[in-house]
Jmol script that loads the backbone (N, CA, C; Angstrom):
load data "model"
ATOM      1  N   UNK A   1     -76.657 -33.628 -70.984  1.00  0.00           N
ATOM      2  CA  UNK A   1     -77.770 -33.874 -71.884  1.00  0.00           C
ATOM      3  C   UNK A   1     -78.901 -34.534 -71.102  1.00  0.00           C
ATOM      4  N   UNK A   2     -79.963 -33.855 -71.035  1.00  0.00           N
ATOM      5  CA  UNK A   2     -81.117 -34.415 -70.356  1.00  0.00           C
ATOM      6  C   UNK A   2     -82.358 -34.158 -71.182  1.00  0.00           C
ATOM      7  N   UNK A   3     -83.408 -34.810 -70.814  1.00  0.00           N
ATOM      8  CA  UNK A   3     -84.675 -34.581 -71.479  1.00  0.00           C
ATOM      9  C   UNK A   3     -84.716 -35.176 -72.874  1.00  0.00           C
ATOM     10  N   UNK A   4     -85.327 -34.423 -73.747  1.00  0.00           N
ATOM     11  CA  UNK A   4     -85.577 -34.902 -75.107  1.00  0.00           C
ATOM     12  C   UNK A   4     -84.290 -35.123 -75.891  1.00  0.00           C
ATOM     13  N   UNK A   5     -83.300 -34.286 -75.699  1.00  0.00           N
ATOM     14  CA  UNK A   5     -82.045 -34.415 -76.450  1.00  0.00           C
ATOM     15  C   UNK A   5     -81.359 -35.742 -76.189  1.00  0.00           C
ATOM     16  N   UNK A   6     -81.312 -36.158 -74.954  1.00  0.00           N
ATOM     17  CA  UNK A   6     -80.689 -37.439 -74.617  1.00  0.00           C
ATOM     18  C   UNK A   6     -81.401 -38.612 -75.266  1.00  0.00           C
ATOM     19  N   UNK A   7     -82.740 -38.580 -75.224  1.00  0.00           N
ATOM     20  CA  UNK A   7     -83.495 -39.669 -75.845  1.00  0.00           C
ATOM     21  C   UNK A   7     -83.307 -39.696 -77.360  1.00  0.00           C
ATOM     22  N   UNK A   8     -83.250 -38.524 -77.972  1.00  0.00           N
ATOM     23  CA  UNK A   8     -83.059 -38.473 -79.422  1.00  0.00           C
ATOM     24  C   UNK A   8     -81.661 -38.939 -79.818  1.00  0.00           C
ATOM     25  N   UNK A   9     -80.665 -38.636 -79.014  1.00  0.00           N
ATOM     26  CA  UNK A   9     -79.318 -39.127 -79.299  1.00  0.00           C
ATOM     27  C   UNK A   9     -79.237 -40.643 -79.144  1.00  0.00           C
ATOM     28  N   UNK A  10     -79.903 -41.174 -78.121  1.00  0.00           N
ATOM     29  CA  UNK A  10     -79.951 -42.620 -77.952  1.00  0.00           C
ATOM     30  C   UNK A  10     -80.668 -43.280 -79.124  1.00  0.00           C
ATOM     31  N   UNK A  11     -81.749 -42.675 -79.566  1.00  0.00           N
ATOM     32  CA  UNK A  11     -82.488 -43.202 -80.711  1.00  0.00           C
ATOM     33  C   UNK A  11     -81.646 -43.154 -81.987  1.00  0.00           C
ATOM     34  N   UNK A  12     -80.910 -42.073 -82.167  1.00  0.00           N
ATOM     35  CA  UNK A  12     -80.048 -41.971 -83.352  1.00  0.00           C
ATOM     36  C   UNK A  12     -78.944 -43.023 -83.319  1.00  0.00           C
ATOM     37  N   UNK A  13     -78.403 -43.283 -82.132  1.00  0.00           N
ATOM     38  CA  UNK A  13     -77.368 -44.318 -82.008  1.00  0.00           C
ATOM     39  C   UNK A  13     -77.946 -45.704 -82.304  1.00  0.00           C
ATOM     40  N   UNK A  14     -79.146 -45.982 -81.808  1.00  0.00           N
ATOM     41  CA  UNK A  14     -79.802 -47.255 -82.115  1.00  0.00           C
ATOM     42  C   UNK A  14     -80.058 -47.402 -83.606  1.00  0.00           C
ATOM     43  N   UNK A  15     -80.549 -46.323 -84.226  1.00  0.00           N
ATOM     44  CA  UNK A  15     -80.833 -46.376 -85.653  1.00  0.00           C
ATOM     45  C   UNK A  15     -79.560 -46.572 -86.464  1.00  0.00           C
ATOM     46  N   UNK A  16     -78.502 -45.880 -86.092  1.00  0.00           N
ATOM     47  CA  UNK A  16     -77.229 -46.018 -86.814  1.00  0.00           C
ATOM     48  C   UNK A  16     -76.662 -47.427 -86.653  1.00  0.00           C
ATOM     49  N   UNK A  17     -76.794 -48.004 -85.466  1.00  0.00           N
ATOM     50  CA  UNK A  17     -76.332 -49.375 -85.255  1.00  0.00           C
ATOM     51  C   UNK A  17     -77.122 -50.351 -86.107  1.00  0.00           C
ATOM     52  N   UNK A  18     -78.440 -50.180 -86.151  1.00  0.00           N
ATOM     53  CA  UNK A  18     -79.282 -51.040 -86.989  1.00  0.00           C
ATOM     54  C   UNK A  18     -78.963 -50.886 -88.463  1.00  0.00           C
ATOM     55  N   UNK A  19     -78.755 -49.655 -88.909  1.00  0.00           N
ATOM     56  CA  UNK A  19     -78.430 -49.420 -90.315  1.00  0.00           C
ATOM     57  C   UNK A  19     -77.086 -50.036 -90.680  1.00  0.00           C
ATOM     58  N   UNK A  20     -76.119 -49.916 -89.792  1.00  0.00           N
ATOM     59  CA  UNK A  20     -74.816 -50.540 -90.035  1.00  0.00           C
ATOM     60  C   UNK A  20     -74.956 -52.056 -90.097  1.00  0.00           C
ATOM     61  N   UNK A  21     -75.800 -52.619 -89.251  1.00  0.00           N
ATOM     62  CA  UNK A  21     -76.036 -54.059 -89.286  1.00  0.00           C
ATOM     63  C   UNK A  21     -76.697 -54.509 -90.576  1.00  0.00           C
ATOM     64  N   UNK A  22     -77.634 -53.722 -91.077  1.00  0.00           N
ATOM     65  CA  UNK A  22     -78.311 -54.075 -92.328  1.00  0.00           C
ATOM     66  C   UNK A  22     -77.352 -53.987 -93.508  1.00  0.00           C
ATOM     67  N   UNK A  23     -76.511 -52.959 -93.522  1.00  0.00           N
ATOM     68  CA  UNK A  23     -75.644 -52.741 -94.675  1.00  0.00           C
ATOM     69  C   UNK A  23     -74.396 -53.615 -94.694  1.00  0.00           C
ATOM     70  N   UNK A  24     -73.960 -54.099 -93.539  1.00  0.00           N
ATOM     71  CA  UNK A  24     -72.685 -54.817 -93.509  1.00  0.00           C
ATOM     72  C   UNK A  24     -72.807 -56.317 -93.305  1.00  0.00           C
ATOM     73  N   UNK A  25     -73.920 -56.815 -92.869  1.00  0.00           N
ATOM     74  CA  UNK A  25     -74.036 -58.240 -92.563  1.00  0.00           C
ATOM     75  C   UNK A  25     -74.416 -59.040 -93.793  1.00  0.00           C
ATOM     76  N   UNK A  26     -73.929 -60.278 -93.834  1.00  0.00           N
ATOM     77  CA  UNK A  26     -74.267 -61.194 -94.918  1.00  0.00           C
ATOM     78  C   UNK A  26     -75.371 -62.148 -94.508  1.00  0.00           C
ATOM     79  N   UNK A  27     -75.523 -62.368 -93.208  1.00  0.00           N
ATOM     80  CA  UNK A  27     -76.498 -63.314 -92.720  1.00  0.00           C
ATOM     81  C   UNK A  27     -77.879 -62.654 -92.673  1.00  0.00           C
ATOM     82  N   UNK A  28     -78.892 -63.374 -93.152  1.00  0.00           N
ATOM     83  CA  UNK A  28     -80.237 -62.811 -93.208  1.00  0.00           C
ATOM     84  C   UNK A  28     -80.803 -62.548 -91.811  1.00  0.00           C
ATOM     85  N   UNK A  29     -80.467 -63.383 -90.842  1.00  0.00           N
ATOM     86  CA  UNK A  29     -80.945 -63.171 -89.478  1.00  0.00           C
ATOM     87  C   UNK A  29     -80.358 -61.875 -88.909  1.00  0.00           C
ATOM     88  N   UNK A  30     -79.081 -61.619 -89.161  1.00  0.00           N
ATOM     89  CA  UNK A  30     -78.455 -60.387 -88.680  1.00  0.00           C
ATOM     90  C   UNK A  30     -79.073 -59.159 -89.353  1.00  0.00           C
ATOM     91  N   UNK A  31     -79.459 -59.281 -90.611  1.00  0.00           N
ATOM     92  CA  UNK A  31     -80.128 -58.181 -91.301  1.00  0.00           C
ATOM     93  C   UNK A  31     -81.476 -57.901 -90.651  1.00  0.00           C
ATOM     94  N   UNK A  32     -82.217 -58.954 -90.313  1.00  0.00           N
ATOM     95  CA  UNK A  32     -83.505 -58.764 -89.648  1.00  0.00           C
ATOM     96  C   UNK A  32     -83.334 -58.123 -88.268  1.00  0.00           C
ATOM     97  N   UNK A  33     -82.287 -58.488 -87.560  1.00  0.00           N
ATOM     98  CA  UNK A  33     -82.027 -57.873 -86.260  1.00  0.00           C
ATOM     99  C   UNK A  33     -81.730 -56.380 -86.433  1.00  0.00           C
ATOM    100  N   UNK A  34     -80.994 -56.022 -87.483  1.00  0.00           N
ATOM    101  CA  UNK A  34     -80.731 -54.611 -87.759  1.00  0.00           C
ATOM    102  C   UNK A  34     -82.000 -53.834 -88.067  1.00  0.00           C
ATOM    103  N   UNK A  35     -82.906 -54.451 -88.818  1.00  0.00           N
ATOM    104  CA  UNK A  35     -84.189 -53.799 -89.110  1.00  0.00           C
ATOM    105  C   UNK A  35     -84.987 -53.608 -87.822  1.00  0.00           C
ATOM    106  N   UNK A  36     -84.969 -54.599 -86.949  1.00  0.00           N
ATOM    107  CA  UNK A  36     -85.670 -54.485 -85.668  1.00  0.00           C
ATOM    108  C   UNK A  36     -85.072 -53.357 -84.812  1.00  0.00           C
ATOM    109  N   UNK A  37     -83.761 -53.203 -84.833  1.00  0.00           N
ATOM    110  CA  UNK A  37     -83.145 -52.090 -84.091  1.00  0.00           C
ATOM    111  C   UNK A  37     -83.609 -50.740 -84.632  1.00  0.00           C
ATOM    112  N   UNK A  38     -83.716 -50.629 -85.948  1.00  0.00           N
ATOM    113  CA  UNK A  38     -84.169 -49.367 -86.528  1.00  0.00           C
ATOM    114  C   UNK A  38     -85.630 -49.092 -86.168  1.00  0.00           C
ATOM    115  N   UNK A  39     -86.473 -50.123 -86.148  1.00  0.00           N
ATOM    116  CA  UNK A  39     -87.866 -49.931 -85.737  1.00  0.00           C
ATOM    117  C   UNK A  39     -87.962 -49.549 -84.258  1.00  0.00           C
ATOM    118  N   UNK A  40     -87.103 -50.127 -83.427  1.00  0.00           N
ATOM    119  CA  UNK A  40     -87.098 -49.752 -82.013  1.00  0.00           C
ATOM    120  C   UNK A  40     -86.641 -48.308 -81.816  1.00  0.00           C
ATOM    121  N   UNK A  41     -85.738 -47.844 -82.659  1.00  0.00           N
ATOM    122  CA  UNK A  41     -85.333 -46.432 -82.588  1.00  0.00           C
ATOM    123  C   UNK A  41     -86.515 -45.522 -82.927  1.00  0.00           C
ATOM    124  N   UNK A  42     -87.309 -45.907 -83.919  1.00  0.00           N
ATOM    125  CA  UNK A  42     -88.500 -45.113 -84.246  1.00  0.00           C
ATOM    126  C   UNK A  42     -89.500 -45.139 -83.098  1.00  0.00           C
ATOM    127  N   UNK A  43     -89.674 -46.289 -82.452  1.00  0.00           N
ATOM    128  CA  UNK A  43     -90.568 -46.372 -81.294  1.00  0.00           C
ATOM    129  C   UNK A  43     -90.089 -45.470 -80.158  1.00  0.00           C
ATOM    130  N   UNK A  44     -88.792 -45.447 -79.945  1.00  0.00           N
ATOM    131  CA  UNK A  44     -88.233 -44.586 -78.904  1.00  0.00           C
ATOM    132  C   UNK A  44     -88.505 -43.119 -79.215  1.00  0.00           C
ATOM    133  N   UNK A  45     -88.430 -42.745 -80.490  1.00  0.00           N
ATOM    134  CA  UNK A  45     -88.763 -41.370 -80.876  1.00  0.00           C
ATOM    135  C   UNK A  45     -90.225 -41.055 -80.599  1.00  0.00           C
ATOM    136  N   UNK A  46     -91.119 -41.985 -80.927  1.00  0.00           N
ATOM    137  CA  UNK A  46     -92.545 -41.767 -80.657  1.00  0.00           C
ATOM    138  C   UNK A  46     -92.784 -41.480 -79.180  1.00  0.00           C
ATOM    139  N   UNK A  47     -92.234 -42.324 -78.330  1.00  0.00           N
ATOM    140  CA  UNK A  47     -92.467 -42.175 -76.895  1.00  0.00           C
ATOM    141  C   UNK A  47     -91.774 -40.929 -76.351  1.00  0.00           C
ATOM    142  N   UNK A  48     -90.578 -40.617 -76.839  1.00  0.00           N
ATOM    143  CA  UNK A  48     -89.860 -39.426 -76.356  1.00  0.00           C
ATOM    144  C   UNK A  48     -90.611 -38.152 -76.730  1.00  0.00           C
ATOM    145  N   UNK A  49     -91.091 -38.072 -77.966  1.00  0.00           N
ATOM    146  CA  UNK A  49     -91.840 -36.874 -78.363  1.00  0.00           C
ATOM    147  C   UNK A  49     -93.172 -36.790 -77.635  1.00  0.00           C
ATOM    148  N   UNK A  50     -93.781 -37.951 -77.326  1.00  0.00           N
ATOM    149  CA  UNK A  50     -95.014 -37.926 -76.545  1.00  0.00           C
ATOM    150  C   UNK A  50     -94.747 -37.423 -75.131  1.00  0.00           C
ATOM    151  N   UNK A  51     -93.686 -37.930 -74.537  1.00  0.00           N
ATOM    152  CA  UNK A  51     -93.388 -37.598 -73.141  1.00  0.00           C
ATOM    153  C   UNK A  51     -92.995 -36.135 -72.972  1.00  0.00           C
ATOM    154  N   UNK A  52     -92.259 -35.604 -73.915  1.00  0.00           N
ATOM    155  CA  UNK A  52     -91.768 -34.230 -73.792  1.00  0.00           C
ATOM    156  C   UNK A  52     -92.549 -33.267 -74.673  1.00  0.00           C
ATOM    157  N   UNK A  53     -93.696 -33.700 -75.169  1.00  0.00           N
ATOM    158  CA  UNK A  53     -94.509 -32.849 -76.041  1.00  0.00           C
ATOM    159  C   UNK A  53     -95.326 -31.843 -75.267  1.00  0.00           C
ATOM    160  N   UNK A  54     -96.170 -31.162 -76.004  1.00  0.00           N
ATOM    161  CA  UNK A  54     -96.982 -30.100 -75.421  1.00  0.00           C
ATOM    162  C   UNK A  54     -98.085 -30.691 -74.540  1.00  0.00           C
ATOM    163  N   UNK A  55     -98.787 -31.689 -75.049  1.00  0.00           N
ATOM    164  CA  UNK A  55     -99.891 -32.272 -74.281  1.00  0.00           C
ATOM    165  C   UNK A  55     -99.438 -33.618 -73.725  1.00  0.00           C
ATOM    166  N   UNK A  56     -99.059 -33.616 -72.464  1.00  0.00           N
ATOM    167  CA  UNK A  56     -98.556 -34.827 -71.829  1.00  0.00           C
ATOM    168  C   UNK A  56     -99.676 -35.745 -71.374  1.00  0.00           C
ATOM    169  N   UNK A  57    -100.919 -35.311 -71.448  1.00  0.00           N
ATOM    170  CA  UNK A  57    -102.026 -36.092 -70.930  1.00  0.00           C
ATOM    171  C   UNK A  57    -102.488 -37.217 -71.839  1.00  0.00           C
ATOM    172  N   UNK A  58    -102.513 -36.971 -73.132  1.00  0.00           N
ATOM    173  CA  UNK A  58    -103.015 -38.026 -74.017  1.00  0.00           C
ATOM    174  C   UNK A  58    -101.946 -39.079 -74.281  1.00  0.00           C
ATOM    175  N   UNK A  59    -102.374 -40.214 -74.765  1.00  0.00           N
ATOM    176  CA  UNK A  59    -101.467 -41.358 -74.943  1.00  0.00           C
ATOM    177  C   UNK A  59    -101.171 -41.617 -76.413  1.00  0.00           C
ATOM    178  N   UNK A  60    -101.102 -40.584 -77.218  1.00  0.00           N
ATOM    179  CA  UNK A  60    -100.893 -40.760 -78.647  1.00  0.00           C
ATOM    180  C   UNK A  60     -99.565 -41.423 -78.957  1.00  0.00           C
ATOM    181  N   UNK A  61     -98.502 -40.992 -78.338  1.00  0.00           N
ATOM    182  CA  UNK A  61     -97.181 -41.567 -78.603  1.00  0.00           C
ATOM    183  C   UNK A  61     -97.098 -43.020 -78.195  1.00  0.00           C
ATOM    184  N   UNK A  62     -97.712 -43.354 -77.074  1.00  0.00           N
ATOM    185  CA  UNK A  62     -97.689 -44.741 -76.621  1.00  0.00           C
ATOM    186  C   UNK A  62     -98.491 -45.627 -77.566  1.00  0.00           C
ATOM    187  N   UNK A  63     -99.620 -45.131 -78.047  1.00  0.00           N
ATOM    188  CA  UNK A  63    -100.434 -45.903 -78.988  1.00  0.00           C
ATOM    189  C   UNK A  63     -99.668 -46.117 -80.287  1.00  0.00           C
ATOM    190  N   UNK A  64     -99.007 -45.072 -80.792  1.00  0.00           N
ATOM    191  CA  UNK A  64     -98.170 -45.223 -81.984  1.00  0.00           C
ATOM    192  C   UNK A  64     -97.083 -46.266 -81.757  1.00  0.00           C
ATOM    193  N   UNK A  65     -96.430 -46.201 -80.609  1.00  0.00           N
ATOM    194  CA  UNK A  65     -95.359 -47.156 -80.314  1.00  0.00           C
ATOM    195  C   UNK A  65     -95.900 -48.574 -80.214  1.00  0.00           C
ATOM    196  N   UNK A  66     -97.063 -48.760 -79.609  1.00  0.00           N
ATOM    197  CA  UNK A  66     -97.641 -50.106 -79.521  1.00  0.00           C
ATOM    198  C   UNK A  66     -98.003 -50.659 -80.896  1.00  0.00           C
ATOM    199  N   UNK A  67     -98.565 -49.813 -81.764  1.00  0.00           N
ATOM    200  CA  UNK A  67     -98.844 -50.260 -83.126  1.00  0.00           C
ATOM    201  C   UNK A  67     -97.548 -50.596 -83.869  1.00  0.00           C
ATOM    202  N   UNK A  68     -96.528 -49.795 -83.682  1.00  0.00           N
ATOM    203  CA  UNK A  68     -95.253 -50.066 -84.349  1.00  0.00           C
ATOM    204  C   UNK A  68     -94.620 -51.352 -83.824  1.00  0.00           C
ATOM    205  N   UNK A  69     -94.762 -51.630 -82.537  1.00  0.00           N
ATOM    206  CA  UNK A  69     -94.247 -52.884 -81.979  1.00  0.00           C
ATOM    207  C   UNK A  69     -95.013 -54.068 -82.552  1.00  0.00           C
ATOM    208  N   UNK A  70     -96.328 -53.931 -82.700  1.00  0.00           N
ATOM    209  CA  UNK A  70     -97.123 -55.013 -83.292  1.00  0.00           C
ATOM    210  C   UNK A  70     -96.719 -55.265 -84.738  1.00  0.00           C
ATOM    211  N   UNK A  71     -96.499 -54.199 -85.493  1.00  0.00           N
ATOM    212  CA  UNK A  71     -96.053 -54.355 -86.879  1.00  0.00           C
ATOM    213  C   UNK A  71     -94.664 -54.981 -86.928  1.00  0.00           C
ATOM    214  N   UNK A  72     -93.787 -54.596 -86.009  1.00  0.00           N
ATOM    215  CA  UNK A  72     -92.439 -55.161 -85.971  1.00  0.00           C
ATOM    216  C   UNK A  72     -92.472 -56.650 -85.634  1.00  0.00           C
ATOM    217  N   UNK A  73     -93.367 -57.041 -84.748  1.00  0.00           N
ATOM    218  CA  UNK A  73     -93.493 -58.460 -84.412  1.00  0.00           C
ATOM    219  C   UNK A  73     -93.991 -59.255 -85.612  1.00  0.00           C
ATOM    220  N   UNK A  74     -94.965 -58.714 -86.324  1.00  0.00           N
ATOM    221  CA  UNK A  74     -95.453 -59.389 -87.529  1.00  0.00           C
ATOM    222  C   UNK A  74     -94.364 -59.452 -88.596  1.00  0.00           C
ATOM    223  N   UNK A  75     -93.612 -58.379 -88.729  1.00  0.00           N
ATOM    224  CA  UNK A  75     -92.512 -58.356 -89.709  1.00  0.00           C
ATOM    225  C   UNK A  75     -91.444 -59.376 -89.356  1.00  0.00           C
ATOM    226  N   UNK A  76     -91.154 -59.523 -88.084  1.00  0.00           N
ATOM    227  CA  UNK A  76     -90.153 -60.505 -87.664  1.00  0.00           C
ATOM    228  C   UNK A  76     -90.634 -61.921 -87.948  1.00  0.00           C
ATOM    229  N   UNK A  77     -91.905 -62.190 -87.712  1.00  0.00           N
ATOM    230  CA  UNK A  77     -92.445 -63.527 -87.977  1.00  0.00           C
ATOM    231  C   UNK A  77     -92.402 -63.854 -89.467  1.00  0.00           C
ATOM    232  N   UNK A  78     -92.816 -62.903 -90.298  1.00  0.00           N
ATOM    233  CA  UNK A  78     -92.786 -63.136 -91.750  1.00  0.00           C
ATOM    234  C   UNK A  78     -91.350 -63.225 -92.245  1.00  0.00           C
ATOM    235  N   UNK A  79     -90.479 -62.372 -91.725  1.00  0.00           N
ATOM    236  CA  UNK A  79     -89.070 -62.410 -92.135  1.00  0.00           C
ATOM    237  C   UNK A  79     -88.401 -63.718 -91.769  1.00  0.00           C
ATOM    238  N   UNK A  80     -88.640 -64.203 -90.567  1.00  0.00           N
ATOM    239  CA  UNK A  80     -88.059 -65.481 -90.169  1.00  0.00           C
ATOM    240  C   UNK A  80     -88.622 -66.635 -90.989  1.00  0.00           C
ATOM    241  N   UNK A  81     -89.907 -66.572 -91.324  1.00  0.00           N
ATOM    242  CA  UNK A  81     -90.483 -67.610 -92.183  1.00  0.00           C
ATOM    243  C   UNK A  81     -89.831 -67.603 -93.565  1.00  0.00           C
ATOM    244  N   UNK A  82     -89.565 -66.415 -94.098  1.00  0.00           N
ATOM    245  CA  UNK A  82     -88.885 -66.330 -95.395  1.00  0.00           C
ATOM    246  C   UNK A  82     -87.455 -66.850 -95.306  1.00  0.00           C
ATOM    247  N   UNK A  83     -86.755 -66.521 -94.229  1.00  0.00           N
ATOM    248  CA  UNK A  83     -85.385 -67.004 -94.061  1.00  0.00           C
ATOM    249  C   UNK A  83     -85.363 -68.532 -93.969  1.00  0.00           C
ATOM    250  N   UNK A  84     -86.304 -69.105 -93.247  1.00  0.00           N
ATOM    251  CA  UNK A  84     -86.370 -70.568 -93.133  1.00  0.00           C
ATOM    252  C   UNK A  84     -86.671 -71.198 -94.483  1.00  0.00           C
ATOM    253  N   UNK A  85     -87.587 -70.601 -95.254  1.00  0.00           N
ATOM    254  CA  UNK A  85     -87.907 -71.139 -96.575  1.00  0.00           C
ATOM    255  C   UNK A  85     -86.707 -71.051 -97.515  1.00  0.00           C
ATOM    256  N   UNK A  86     -85.993 -69.944 -97.480  1.00  0.00           N
ATOM    257  CA  UNK A  86     -84.808 -69.794 -98.330  1.00  0.00           C
ATOM    258  C   UNK A  86     -83.728 -70.776 -97.891  1.00  0.00           C
ATOM    259  N   UNK A  87     -83.564 -70.959 -96.587  1.00  0.00           N
ATOM    260  CA  UNK A  87     -82.555 -71.893 -96.105  1.00  0.00           C
ATOM    261  C   UNK A  87     -82.882 -73.324 -96.522  1.00  0.00           C
ATOM    262  N   UNK A  88     -84.137 -73.692 -96.469  1.00  0.00           N
ATOM    263  CA  UNK A  88     -84.513 -75.048 -96.885  1.00  0.00           C
ATOM    264  C   UNK A  88     -84.247 -75.279 -98.363  1.00  0.00           C
ATOM    265  N   UNK A  89     -84.404 -74.245 -99.167  1.00  0.00           N
ATOM    266  CA  UNK A  89     -84.205 -74.410-100.606  1.00  0.00           C
ATOM    267  C   UNK A  89     -82.738 -74.312-101.003  1.00  0.00           C
ATOM    268  N   UNK A  90     -82.026 -73.332-100.483  1.00  0.00           N
ATOM    269  CA  UNK A  90     -80.640 -73.075-100.896  1.00  0.00           C
ATOM    270  C   UNK A  90     -79.597 -73.615 -99.931  1.00  0.00           C
ATOM    271  N   UNK A  91     -79.981 -74.013 -98.735  1.00  0.00           N
ATOM    272  CA  UNK A  91     -79.078 -74.501 -97.688  1.00  0.00           C
ATOM    273  C   UNK A  91     -78.070 -73.440 -97.263  1.00  0.00           C
ATOM    274  N   UNK A  92     -78.478 -72.192 -97.299  1.00  0.00           N
ATOM    275  CA  UNK A  92     -77.635 -71.093 -96.814  1.00  0.00           C
ATOM    276  C   UNK A  92     -78.529 -69.954 -96.341  1.00  0.00           C
ATOM    277  N   UNK A  93     -78.022 -69.175 -95.395  1.00  0.00           N
ATOM    278  CA  UNK A  93     -78.745 -67.995 -94.916  1.00  0.00           C
ATOM    279  C   UNK A  93     -78.013 -66.714 -95.287  1.00  0.00           C
ATOM    280  N   UNK A  94     -76.995 -66.825 -96.136  1.00  0.00           N
ATOM    281  CA  UNK A  94     -76.253 -65.644 -96.586  1.00  0.00           C
ATOM    282  C   UNK A  94     -76.999 -64.990 -97.736  1.00  0.00           C
ATOM    283  N   UNK A  95     -77.250 -63.699 -97.598  1.00  0.00           N
ATOM    284  CA  UNK A  95     -78.081 -63.017 -98.578  1.00  0.00           C
ATOM    285  C   UNK A  95     -77.384 -62.818 -99.918  1.00  0.00           C
ATOM    286  N   UNK A  96     -76.074 -62.781 -99.955  1.00  0.00           N
ATOM    287  CA  UNK A  96     -75.398 -62.583-101.239  1.00  0.00           C
ATOM    288  C   UNK A  96     -75.259 -63.875-102.042  1.00  0.00           C
ATOM    289  N   UNK A  97     -75.491 -65.025-101.440  1.00  0.00           N
ATOM    290  CA  UNK A  97     -75.438 -66.295-102.165  1.00  0.00           C
ATOM    291  C   UNK A  97     -76.785 -66.657-102.775  1.00  0.00           C
ATOM    292  N   UNK A  98     -77.834 -66.018-102.349  1.00  0.00           N
ATOM    293  CA  UNK A  98     -79.171 -66.270-102.904  1.00  0.00           C
ATOM    294  C   UNK A  98     -79.393 -65.199-103.948  1.00  0.00           C
ATOM    295  N   UNK A  99     -79.081 -65.523-105.197  1.00  0.00           N
ATOM    296  CA  UNK A  99     -79.108 -64.509-106.244  1.00  0.00           C
ATOM    297  C   UNK A  99     -80.238 -64.700-107.249  1.00  0.00           C
ATOM    298  N   UNK A 100     -81.046 -65.722-107.076  1.00  0.00           N
ATOM    299  CA  UNK A 100     -82.179 -65.869-107.991  1.00  0.00           C
ATOM    300  C   UNK A 100     -83.404 -66.264-107.169  1.00  0.00           C
ATOM    301  N   UNK A 101     -84.569 -65.903-107.680  1.00  0.00           N
ATOM    302  CA  UNK A 101     -85.793 -66.108-106.935  1.00  0.00           C
ATOM    303  C   UNK A 101     -86.724 -67.102-107.629  1.00  0.00           C
ATOM    304  N   UNK A 102     -86.216 -67.850-108.537  1.00  0.00           N
ATOM    305  CA  UNK A 102     -87.082 -68.848-109.172  1.00  0.00           C
ATOM    306  C   UNK A 102     -86.887 -70.194-108.502  1.00  0.00           C
ATOM    307  N   UNK A 103     -87.882 -71.050-108.648  1.00  0.00           N
ATOM    308  CA  UNK A 103     -87.851 -72.361-107.983  1.00  0.00           C
ATOM    309  C   UNK A 103     -87.107 -73.363-108.741  1.00  0.00           C
TER     310      UNK A 103
END
end "model"
wireframe off; spacefill off
backbone 0.3
color backbone group
């Protein structure tokens, strides 16, 4: 397996690992890490399709990946802020123990 197929298989494995982490973990930090893995798999797809696409000269895939990385960084910052706020209020980071959203 070489070329685009190898990169797509690696991306699918990253996405599946992230999805398994989101669906099976109880800790909010582990869920955020799973979401980050899935976003990185999408970034890998952007760059792989750019690299092996028809027009290799333009930087469209790299620009998409950079924007997606910036969005992922912002999402991680907001997600961690929410986890810290929930932990301060409920004294737990387990998502199944936080069952109400009122103060």
